[in-house]
Each structure stands twice: as C-alpha cells, then as structure tokens.
C-alpha positions in Angstrom: -0.1 31.2 -83.5 1.5 33.5 -86.0 5.0 34.7 -86.6 7.4 35.2 -83.8 8.8 38.3 -85.3 9.8 40.8 -82.5 10.5 43.9 -84.5 9.6 45.5 -87.7 12.2 44.8 -90.4 14.1 47.9 -91.6 12.7 47.7 -95.1 9.1 47.6 -93.9 8.9 51.0 -92.3 10.5 54.2 -93.4 10.9 55.9 -89.9 10.2 59.6 -89.7 11.8 61.9 -87.2 9.8 60.8 -84.1 7.3 58.2 -83.2 4.5 60.1 -81.4 2.1 58.1 -79.3 -1.2 59.6 -78.4 -4.0 58.3 -76.1 -6.9 60.6 -77.2 -9.4 59.5 -74.6 -12.9 58.1 -74.7 -16.0 59.0 -76.7 -13.9 60.4 -79.6 -16.2 60.8 -82.6 -15.2 58.6 -85.5 -15.5 61.6 -87.8 -13.0 63.5 -85.7 -10.5 60.7 -85.6 -10.9 60.2 -89.4 -10.2 63.8 -90.4 -7.2 63.8 -87.9 -5.8 60.7 -89.6 -6.3 62.3 -93.0 -4.3 65.4 -91.9 -1.5 63.3 -90.5 -1.4 61.1 -93.5 -1.3 64.1 -95.9 1.9 65.3 -94.1 3.6 62.6 -96.1 7.3 61.6 -95.5 9.7 62.3 -94.0 7.1 63.4 -91.5 6.8 62.1 -87.9 4.9 58.9 -87.4 1.8 58.6 -85.1 0.0 55.9 -83.3 -3.4 57.2 -82.1 -5.3 55.1 -79.5 -8.9 56.0 -78.4 -12.4 54.8 -77.8 -15.3 55.6 -80.1 -19.0 56.0 -79.2 -21.2 53.4 -80.9 -20.6 53.5 -84.7 -20.6 51.0 -87.6 -18.1 51.6 -90.3 -18.1 50.1 -93.9 -15.0 49.8 -96.1 -15.0 50.4 -99.8 -15.9 46.8 -100.6 -18.6 46.4 -97.9 -22.0 45.0 -98.7 -25.0 46.9 -97.5 -26.9 43.7 -96.8 -24.3 43.0 -94.1 -25.9 45.9 -92.0 -28.8 43.8 -90.6 -30.8 46.6 -88.8 -31.2 50.3 -88.9 -28.2 51.5 -87.0 -30.2 54.3 -85.3 -32.4 51.7 -83.8 -29.5 50.5 -81.7 -28.0 53.9 -80.9 -25.4 54.0 -83.6 -24.7 55.3 -87.1 -23.2 53.8 -90.2 -20.3 55.6 -91.9 -18.6 54.6 -95.2 -14.9 55.1 -95.0 -11.8 54.9 -97.3 -10.3 51.6 -96.1 -10.5 48.0 -97.1 -12.7 45.4 -95.5 -16.5 45.0 -94.8 -18.7 46.4 -92.0 -17.4 46.4 -88.4 -18.4 47.9 -85.1 -16.6 50.4 -82.8 -17.7 51.4 -79.4 -17.1 51.6 -75.7 -14.9 48.9 -74.2 -12.9 48.7 -77.4 -9.4 50.2 -77.9 -9.0 51.5 -81.5 -5.6 52.1 -82.9 -4.7 54.2 -85.9 -1.1 53.9 -86.9 -0.2 56.8 -89.4 3.3 55.5 -90.5 5.6 55.9 -93.4 5.7 52.6 -95.2 7.6 52.3 -98.5 5.6 51.2 -101.6 6.6 48.1 -103.5 5.7 44.5 -104.1 3.5 43.0 -101.3 4.2 46.1 -99.1 0.6 46.5 -98.0 0.1 42.8 -97.0 3.4 42.9 -95.1 2.3 46.0 -93.3 -1.0 44.5 -92.3 0.9 41.4 -91.1 3.0 43.7 -89.0 0.0 45.4 -87.4 -1.5 41.9 -86.7 1.8 41.0 -85.0 1.7 44.1 -82.8 -1.7 43.0 -81.5 -0.7 39.3 -81.1 2.4 40.2 -79.1 0.3 42.7 -77.0 -2.3 40.0 -76.3 0.4 37.5 -75.2 1.8 40.1 -72.8 -1.7 40.5 -71.3 -2.0 36.8 -70.8 -4.0 35.6 -73.9 -1.5 33.1 -75.4 -3.8 31.3 -77.9 -4.3 34.4 -80.2 -2.8 34.6 -83.7 -3.8 34.5 -87.3 -6.4 32.3 -88.9 -5.5 31.3 -92.4 -7.8 32.9 -95.0 -9.3 35.4 -92.6 -8.0 38.9 -91.7 -7.5 40.2 -88.2 -6.4 38.5 -85.0 -8.2 35.5 -83.6 -8.5 33.9 -80.1 -9.1 30.2 -79.4 -6.8 28.9 -82.1 -5.9 25.9 -79.9 -9.5 24.7 -80.1 -12.3 24.1 -82.6 -14.0 27.5 -82.3 -11.7 30.4 -83.4 -13.1 33.7 -82.3 -12.3 37.1 -83.8 -10.9 39.5 -81.1 -9.4 42.2 -83.2 -10.5 43.6 -86.6 -7.9 45.1 -88.9 -8.5 47.3 -91.8 -5.9 49.6 -93.3 -5.2 51.9 -96.1 -1.7 52.3 -97.6 -1.1 54.8 -100.3 1.5 57.4 -101.2 3.8 55.6 -98.8 1.7 56.5 -95.7 -0.9 54.4 -93.8 -4.3 55.1 -92.3 -6.9 53.2 -90.3 -5.8 50.3 -88.2 -7.2 47.9 -85.6 -10.1 47.6 -83.1 -9.3 45.3 -80.1 -12.3 44.2 -78.1 -11.5 44.5 -74.4 -14.9 44.7 -72.5 -17.1 45.5 -75.6 -20.8 44.8 -75.6 -20.6 41.9 -78.0 -24.4 42.1 -78.8 -23.6 45.1 -81.0 -22.0 42.7 -83.4 -25.3 40.8 -83.7 -26.7 43.6 -85.9 -24.1 43.1 -88.6 -22.2 40.4 -90.5 -18.9 41.3 -88.8 -16.2 41.9 -91.5 -18.4 40.0 -93.9 -17.8 36.7 -92.0 -21.0 35.0 -91.1 -19.8 31.7 -89.7 -17.3 32.8 -87.0 -17.8 34.3 -83.6 -16.6 37.6 -82.1 -15.0 37.8 -78.7 -13.3 40.1 -76.2 -10.7 39.9 -73.6 -13.4 39.9 -71.0 -15.3 37.1 -72.7 -12.1 35.1 -72.8 -11.8 35.4 -69.0 -9.2 38.1 -68.8 -9.9 40.9 -66.4 -8.0 43.8 -67.7 -8.9 47.5 -68.1 -8.6 49.9 -70.9 -5.6 51.4 -69.2 -3.8 48.1 -69.1 -4.4 47.5 -72.8 -3.3 51.0 -73.8 -0.2 50.6 -71.8 0.6 47.2 -73.4 0.0 48.5 -76.9 2.2 51.6 -76.5 5.0 49.5 -75.0 4.9 47.0 -77.8 4.7 49.8 -80.5 7.7 51.6 -78.9 9.7 48.5 -78.9 8.8 47.5 -82.5 8.5 50.8 -84.3 10.7 53.1 -82.2 14.1 51.5 -82.6 16.8 54.0 -83.3 14.6 57.1 -83.0 12.8 59.2 -80.4 9.5 58.0 -79.0 7.3 60.7 -77.5 4.0 60.3 -75.8 1.1 62.3 -74.4 -2.2 61.1 -72.8 -5.6 62.2 -71.9 -6.6 60.1 -68.8 -8.6 57.0 -68.5 -11.5 57.3 -66.0 -10.5 55.5 -62.8 -7.1 54.4 -64.2 -3.7 54.8 -62.7 -0.7 56.5 -64.4 0.2 55.5 -67.9 3.9 54.9 -68.2 6.1 56.8 -70.6 7.4 55.1 -73.7 11.2 55.4 -73.6 13.2 56.7 -76.5 16.1 54.6 -77.8 17.4 57.5 -79.9 20.3 59.8 -78.9 19.3 63.1 -77.3 18.1 66.0 -79.5 18.9 69.7 -79.1 16.6 71.5 -76.7 14.7 73.2 -79.5 13.7 69.8 -81.0 13.1 67.9 -77.8 9.8 65.9 -77.9 7.3 65.7 -75.1 7.8 63.4 -72.2 4.7 61.9 -70.5 4.0 63.3 -67.1 3.6 60.9 -64.1 -0.2 61.2 -63.9 -2.4 61.7 -67.0 -5.4 63.9 -67.2 -9.0 62.7 -67.5 -10.3 62.4 -71.0 -12.5 65.4 -71.9 -16.2 64.8 -71.8 -18.6 65.9 -74.5 -20.8 68.9 -74.0 -24.1 68.6 -72.2 -27.0 67.8 -74.4 -28.1 70.9 -76.2 -31.4 72.6 -75.4 -33.6 74.0 -78.1 -32.3 77.3 -79.5 -34.2 80.4 -78.5 -36.0 82.4 -81.1 -34.3 85.6 -82.3 -35.9 88.8 -81.3 -35.8 92.3 -82.8 -32.9 94.4 -81.6 -34.9 96.6 -79.3 -36.4 93.6 -77.6 -33.1 91.9 -77.3 -31.5 94.9 -75.7 -34.5 95.2 -73.3 -34.1 91.5 -72.4 -30.4 92.1 -71.7 -31.2 95.0 -69.5 -34.0 93.2 -67.7 -32.1 89.9 -67.2 -30.9 89.5 -63.7 -27.1 89.8 -63.2 -25.5 86.4 -62.7 -24.9 85.5 -59.0 -21.3 85.8 -57.9 -19.4 82.6 -57.9 -19.7 80.7 -54.7 -16.5 80.0 -52.7 -16.9 76.3 -53.3 -17.0 76.6 -57.1 -13.3 75.8 -57.7 -13.5 72.5 -55.8 -14.3 70.5 -58.9 -11.8 72.4 -60.9 -9.1 71.7 -58.4 -10.1 68.1 -58.1 -9.6 67.7 -61.9 -6.3 69.5 -61.7 -5.2 67.1 -59.0 -6.3 64.1 -61.1 -4.1 65.5 -63.9 -1.0 65.4 -61.6 -0.9 69.0 -60.6 -1.0 69.9 -56.9 -3.4 72.8 -56.6 -2.0 73.7 -53.2 1.4 74.3 -54.8 0.1 77.0 -57.1 0.8 80.7 -56.7 -1.5 82.7 -54.5 -3.9 85.1 -56.3 -2.1 87.9 -54.5 1.3 86.8 -55.6 3.3 89.7 -57.1 3.8 89.3 -60.9 7.3 89.5 -62.2 8.3 92.6 -64.1 7.8 91.1 -67.5 4.1 90.6 -66.7 3.4 94.2 -65.7 1.9 96.0 -68.7 2.3 99.7 -68.8 -0.9 101.9 -69.0 -1.1 104.1 -72.2 -4.2 106.2 -71.9 -3.6 108.6 -74.7 -6.1 110.1 -77.1 -6.2 107.0 -79.3 -7.3 105.0 -76.3 -10.0 107.4 -75.4 -11.2 107.7 -79.0 -11.5 104.0 -79.4 -13.3 103.6 -76.0 -15.7 106.4 -77.1 -16.4 104.6 -80.4 -17.0 101.3 -78.7 -19.3 102.9 -76.1 -21.2 104.8 -78.8 -21.9 101.6 -80.7 -23.1 99.8 -77.6 -20.3 97.2 -77.9 -18.5 95.4 -75.1 -15.0 94.4 -75.8 -13.3 91.2 -74.8 -10.3 93.3 -74.0 -12.3 94.7 -71.0 -14.3 91.6 -70.2 -11.4 89.2 -70.1 -9.1 91.7 -68.4 -6.5 91.5 -71.1 -3.1 92.9 -70.1 -2.6 94.2 -73.6 -5.6 96.5 -73.6 -3.6 99.8 -73.3 -1.1 98.8 -76.0 -3.8 97.6 -78.4 -6.3 100.4 -77.8 -3.6 103.0 -78.1 -2.7 101.4 -81.4 -6.4 101.6 -82.7 -7.2 97.9 -82.1 -9.9 96.2 -80.1 -11.4 92.8 -79.6 -15.1 91.9 -79.9 -17.2 88.8 -79.4 -20.4 87.7 -81.2 -23.4 85.5 -80.2 -24.0 87.5 -77.1 -22.1 87.7 -73.9 -23.0 84.5 -72.1 -21.2 81.2 -72.7 -22.7 77.8 -72.3 -19.3 76.4 -71.1 -17.5 77.0 -67.8 -13.8 76.6 -68.6 -11.4 76.8 -65.7 -9.4 79.7 -67.0 -12.0 82.0 -68.4 -14.0 84.8 -66.8 -16.6 85.2 -69.5 -20.1 85.0 -68.0 -21.5 81.5 -68.1 -25.1 82.3 -67.1 -28.0 81.0 -69.2 -27.6 82.6 -72.7 -30.1 85.0 -74.2 -31.6 85.0 -77.6 -29.3 86.0 -80.4 -29.5 89.6 -81.7 -30.1 89.5 -85.5 -28.6 93.0 -85.9 -25.4 92.0 -84.2 -23.5 91.2 -87.4 -24.3 94.7 -88.9 -23.2 96.4 -85.7 -19.9 94.5 -85.8 -19.5 95.6 -89.5 -20.3 99.2 -88.5 -17.6 99.1 -85.8 -15.0 97.7 -88.3 -16.0 100.5 -90.8 -16.0 103.3 -88.3 -12.7 102.2 -86.8 -11.1 101.8 -90.3 -9.7 98.4 -89.5 -7.5 96.6 -92.1 -7.6 93.3 -90.2 -10.6 92.4 -88.1 -10.7 89.4 -85.7 -14.1 88.1 -84.7 -14.6 85.6 -81.9 -17.6 84.3 -79.9 -18.9 82.7 -76.8 -19.7 79.0 -77.1 -23.3 78.4 -77.8 -24.0 74.7 -77.3 -27.7 75.7 -76.9 -27.9 76.5 -80.6 -28.3 73.7 -83.1 -25.3 74.9 -85.1 -23.3 76.1 -82.2 -23.5 79.7 -83.4 -22.0 79.1 -86.8 -24.7 80.9 -88.8 -24.0 84.0 -86.8 -20.3 83.8 -87.7 -21.2 83.4 -91.3 -23.5 86.4 -91.2 -20.9 88.5 -89.5 -18.2 87.7 -92.0 -20.7 88.6 -94.8 -21.6 91.9 -93.2 -18.0 92.9 -92.7 -17.0 91.9 -96.2 -20.0 93.9 -97.6 -19.2 97.1 -95.6 -15.4 96.8 -95.8 -14.4 94.7 -98.8 -10.7 95.5 -98.3 -10.5 94.3 -94.7 -9.0 90.9 -93.9 -11.3 88.9 -91.6 -9.9 86.6 -88.9 -12.2 84.4 -86.9 -11.5 82.8 -83.6 -14.2 80.1 -83.4 -15.7 77.6 -80.9 -15.7 74.0 -82.0 -19.5 74.2 -82.9 -19.8 70.8 -81.1 -17.6 69.3 -83.8 -20.4 69.2 -86.4 -18.9 69.2 -89.9 -22.0 70.9 -91.4 -21.9 73.7 -88.9 -18.2 74.3 -89.3 -18.7 74.2 -93.1 -21.0 77.3 -92.8 -18.0 79.2 -91.5 -15.5 77.7 -93.8 -17.6 78.5 -96.8 -17.3 82.2 -96.1 -13.6 81.9 -96.6 -12.2 83.9 -93.6 -8.6 85.0 -94.2 -7.5 83.3 -91.0 -9.4 80.5 -89.1 -8.3 80.3 -85.4 -9.4 77.7 -82.9 -7.4 77.4 -79.7 -6.1 74.1 -78.3 -5.6 76.1 -75.0 -3.5 73.5 -73.1 -1.7 70.2 -73.3 -3.6 66.8 -73.5 -3.0 66.0 -69.8 -4.7 69.2 -68.6 -7.6 69.4 -71.0 -10.2 68.0 -68.6 -9.2 70.4 -65.9 -9.0 73.4 -68.1 -11.8 73.0 -70.6 -14.1 70.1 -69.5 -16.6 70.6 -72.2 -14.1 70.4 -75.0 -11.5 67.8 -76.0 -8.0 67.7 -77.5 -9.1 65.3 -80.3 -12.1 67.5 -81.3 -9.9 70.6 -81.4 -7.3 69.0 -83.7 -10.2 67.8 -85.9 -11.7 71.3 -86.2 -8.2 72.7 -87.3 -7.7 69.7 -89.6 -11.0 70.3 -91.3 -10.3 74.0 -91.7 -6.9 73.3 -93.3 -8.4 70.7 -95.5 -10.9 73.4 -96.7 -7.8 75.5 -97.8 -7.9 78.0 -95.0 -4.9 79.6 -93.2 -5.2 78.0 -89.7 -4.1 79.3 -86.3 -4.2 78.0 -82.8 -3.0 79.1 -79.3 -2.3 77.8 -75.9 -1.6 79.3 -72.5 1.1 78.0 -70.2 1.5 78.2 -66.5 -1.1 75.6 -65.5 1.3 72.8 -64.6 2.4 71.6 -68.0 6.0 70.9 -68.9 8.1 72.4 -71.7 8.3 69.0 -73.4 4.5 68.7 -73.4 4.1 72.1 -75.0 6.6 71.2 -77.7 4.6 67.9 -78.3 1.5 70.0 -78.8 3.3 72.2 -81.3 4.3 69.0 -83.2 0.7 67.9 -83.4 -0.4 71.3 -84.7 2.3 71.5 -87.3 1.5 68.0 -88.5 -2.1 68.8 -89.2 -1.2 71.9 -91.1 -1.6 74.7 -88.6 0.5 77.7 -89.7 0.2 80.3 -86.8 0.5 79.5 -83.1 0.3 81.9 -80.2 1.6 81.0 -76.7 1.2 83.2 -73.6 1.3 83.1 -69.8 -1.9 82.1 -68.0 -3.1 84.7 -65.6 -5.7 83.7 -63.0 -8.8 85.9 -63.3 -10.2 85.2 -59.8 -10.1 82.8 -56.9 -12.9 80.9 -58.6 -10.5 79.9 -61.4 -7.6 77.5 -61.7 -4.4 78.6 -59.9 -1.2 79.6 -61.7 1.4 76.9 -61.3 4.3 79.1 -62.1 5.5 82.1 -64.1 7.3 81.2 -67.3 10.3 83.5 -68.1 10.7 85.4 -71.4 13.8 83.1 -72.1 11.6 80.0 -71.9 9.0 81.5 -74.2 11.8 82.3 -76.7 13.0 78.7 -76.5 9.5 77.3 -77.1 9.0 79.6 -80.1 12.3 78.4 -81.6 11.3 74.8 -81.1 8.0 75.5 -82.9 9.9 77.0 -85.8 12.3 74.1 -85.9 9.3 71.8 -86.2 8.1 73.7 -89.3 5.4 76.1 -88.0 5.3 79.2 -90.2 4.8 81.7 -87.5 5.1 81.3 -83.7 4.3 84.2 -81.3 5.3 83.3 -77.8 5.8 85.7 -74.9 4.4 86.2 -71.4 1.7 88.7 -72.6 0.9 87.1 -75.9 -2.9 86.4 -76.4 -4.8 84.8 -79.2 -5.3 88.0 -81.2 -2.2 89.8 -80.2 -0.6 91.4 -83.3 -3.0 89.4 -85.4 -2.3 91.1 -88.7 1.5 90.7 -88.3 1.1 87.0 -87.5 -1.2 86.5 -90.5 1.3 88.3 -92.8 4.2 86.3 -91.3 2.4 83.1 -92.3 1.6 84.5 -95.8 -2.1 85.1 -95.2 -2.4 88.6 -96.7 -5.7 88.3 -98.6 -7.9 91.3 -98.0 -5.3 93.2 -96.1 -4.6 96.8 -97.1 -8.1 98.0 -97.9 -8.7 99.6 -94.5 -8.6 103.3 -93.9 -5.3 103.3 -92.2 -5.9 102.9 -88.4 -2.4 102.4 -87.1 -1.8 98.9 -85.9 -4.8 96.9 -87.2 -7.5 95.3 -85.2 -7.6 92.1 -83.5 -11.3 92.4 -83.3 -12.9 89.6 -81.5 -16.3 91.2 -81.4 -18.7 91.1 -78.7 -21.7 93.2 -79.4 -24.1 93.4 -76.5 -26.7 96.1 -76.6 -27.1 99.5 -78.2 -28.0 100.8 -81.6 -25.4 101.2 -84.4 
C-alpha cells in the first residue's frame, strides 16, 4: 500500500476561491471534456478549482509520448476512435463503466511539484478504493497509476493516471475502472505496459455502482482539497441511482452575492445524446420550398398525454410536478407586459409580412414583443420553422423538418437592410437531421448580412450543431460579433428541460467559441424548480470558461403540454442573482422577469465591450435582436 497521507499538504495546492465538484453525466464526448478542461485551465490562478467526474463513450487516448504500435487494431473496428492529447503517458482506454476524473487545480510550480501532484491524485484514488472496500490497492514501484492485488503475486492496474501541470494549473487526471468492459484493453498495450493485467472493481468482486464511486470520490476530494474553503457541487443524475449527497463546505459563510450552489436532494438524469441523424434533405428552389411549406400538413395538436414523460423526468430531478403553478394562475404584476401598438409596431409588422418572414417574437409568444417592435426590433430564425428536438419549455414546431430554403440567407439580409438594423441577432431551429446541424446556413446568413449591411453587428444564437467541432468552426470562421448558446437551466434539470442536449456539451460549445476569440454569451430561465444557489453555480461555470454576457429570465409555460412553472421569481431575486454574477466576474448580466436571450442585445454587447460592426445601420431606434426565422415568401 502507499502513503497514509490524509490531506494535501498546504504547499502542494494553491487553493482558489471555491472547490467546485461537477458530475457531468454519462456519454460525455472526450472532445467536449477536453475543451472544457482547457478553458478552466486557462482561467489561471487565483481562479476557482474544479473536479469534473463523468463517463466517456468508447475512446482511446494517446499521450505525447505514446507509441503508435501500442494501438493494436483499427479503433473503428471496435466502435471507438483514437485521439492524441496533451498529457503524459501512453495509450489508454475510456468508456462506459469507468469513472473519469479531471481535477483542474492550482498547483504551485517548483522542484518535484508535478510528481508530488500525481502522488496526491493517486492517494485520492487509493483512499477512495479503501472506503469502497478494496483494501489491497496502492502504488506499484516503477509503474504509474493505482494497482490492485498488491498483497499477491499478480498486481493488476485498476486506475490509470495521466496529468498535465503547467502555468501552475493542472489538466487531465484519472480513469477508475468500475464495471468496464475489460476486453477493450485487449486492443492496446495499456499505458505501454505489456506484462501487467488490467482490472476493475467488478472484476475484483466488489458490487458497487457508478453512483457509489462518484459519491466516494467527491467525499474524499472535499475532505482532502476543500479544507478551509467553500466546496460547491452540482450533478447531472446517474441512471437508476439514488441521490448523490452534497459535499459540505468547511469555510465560513460568504455574502449572499457570492454564495456557491448547494446540491439539491435528488439529481437530474444525465442528458442523452440526440437521436441518430437521418440523411439531410436536398435543397429545393425557393418557389418549390414555399409550395412544400404550404402543402405540408399542419402538425397535429399535442395529445394530452404528451407531458407525461416530461413530468416524469421532472420528478426524477427532484421537482414535484403537482406542486407547480396552474396554467391559469394569475401572473404577478411584474410579469404583465404592456401592449404598445403604435405606428412603429405596425410598420415593422408590415415589413415582416411583406418579406414573408415569421418572427420568433410571435411564434414563441415573447412577452417583450410590443416593447421591441415599437422600438424597431424583431427576432428571426433560420433553417426553417421545424425543430428536430422537443424541449420541455419550447413551443417551436417539432414536426418533421422540411428542406432548407437556399434563398433564406438573402431574405434575412434583405430584412436587416430594409429595417435598417445596427445590430442583428440570428438564431435557428435545431436541425439534427442535417450533417452539420445547420451550421452552413448560419455561415451563409452571416455572409449575406455582412455583404448587404457591412456596418451591422451580427449576433448569432446557435444550436450545439451536435457538438461537432468542424460544424461549429464553420460558424466561428465567419466571426460573428457575439456568439450566443444558451445553457437554459441548471445541471440537475437538464434532462427534464432539454433531453436532447447536455450541460457538458453546452459548456464545450461556449468554450470553443471563446477559444476562437469570439465574444460569448449564454442564457438561462428560472422558475422550473431550481434553487438560487444552483443558478449562481451555473454563473460560476460560465464565467470560468470565458463567457462574458449572461441573460436570465422567468420561465413562462407556453401550454399544458409543457413543463409547469414551479414558482415566480421576484424582481429583487433577479437583482440579487445579477449582482452575484457580476461579483463572480461576468462582464454583463441582464436578469429580470421579462429578460429573454436577445432582449436589449445591442446594449448587452456594448456593455461587454463587443462593439465591432455597430454603428453602420441606418438608425432604427433601438437595434434589432433579430433571431431570424424566414419561412415562405419572396424578398
């Protein structure tokens, strides 16, 4: 067995403000976890510290000194891929049944600092295993990682460890085999070691679930790395698992504005990946596309039983659907928007109708439509009007999508020019049926607007494009002035609110955008059963990965087929959350009951310093939050 050290020595770690523990769920793509780590690492010190736990789908990773001959088969032949990464060590495997941990910690540089840090991570795993009942695990001299069976003649590797320590921050971490398919290790020389076996807790005779292991690791990490400071935790849920307990802070209380998130009693289910994409439909000429839209049958109204699955997921997330507000419940005064149907409102509506456009303002029932339209602003959506996802909060049509209209980008540009917008916001429906998730249409629309209106700032509110870096890159390469991708809700409620997305993927999209040098923005709605502490924890995550602008508004239930409102949040509570976000370091936080993603978009962009392109419009008062949804009609 190894050292009996029970806590990290003060000189080993340079603790940040808070230790944040995150269970990100299952099937988290390695590429998403990697870019998220890079963003947290780049935050530097004295930033917060993170421990990310998750499961990956099948993937082999190779460190900077790995030997290609240690990959014994074509990875695709066994349903995996091989990725080269910026860590030490050789080739290893990640996959279902394995808890992967990525500590992103501040660790001072100096003589032997990196070996001492790796020793500390090994000790974290050793103590965790002992608590789970595996008492013969420890270090094997001359070999990295954690080994089982040290009391016998056949030591077996149960946890691989590979880390990067540079600029006083760490990345990468450990992979603990719980109930892993050990045959996947037969296709490599694991960690470059050919004469030693690989094992798992299951193979060692311990019947423990992923939830048990996550709980044990977090408890040990809080005890070792959380001394003298606040420990904050949020979880996506583990399928079939019971509640994950909250790590307890040993630090003195902080002011309300800086309070970290506490873990609710019952976690949400981990978000599942989108359904397999179907082949994209071929584009048709504009007239044919318009005829197809006109001829397409209207989607059937939602059946009364439709909310059952949504409500079940909500209950699994620890929110009692029966305790929600009735759809007919009277809204408080602060949620009642005044109607302003002046000539500006009528003029904009006439322009929109004349161009054959359908606005999100109308389709989503936005409460700010009168204010924005009276101010000469509108919201459009591209890629058609049918979404391939069915989120629990959104009333956008989720019928089978139609072919893309190749003239849509030009019609959006015409609308921007005709309305004289200085700041255009363009959003979309999710198109998982398309190979690139609709990214090419975004790129074409940005190009069209820039060509027609070179002085107009362009803000895009994008889908996750299925997390594909190449697809996202098509949008990033067009250099929108603001890149918005909404996190929508707290980790615990992700599965109930947006079952085809995930918290980890959303953070990864935003981290990639920031890494590309873009001004980034995100938003969430509250009133679904989250706590104030959870919301502040999400703001901490967004700030840490470089997001500059955040919008927060009250969730309003579109219909009886959507998730119920748990409660109304007061203006004072929104103000408190905004102040907490600013205290965390976010450049611009817009939080109020009626705030929506594109509400006062130009002002938010300017508040965050994103002013490129602004000022060349023809002076429409207000500025557009244009999230464009062109349906039919000729420009």
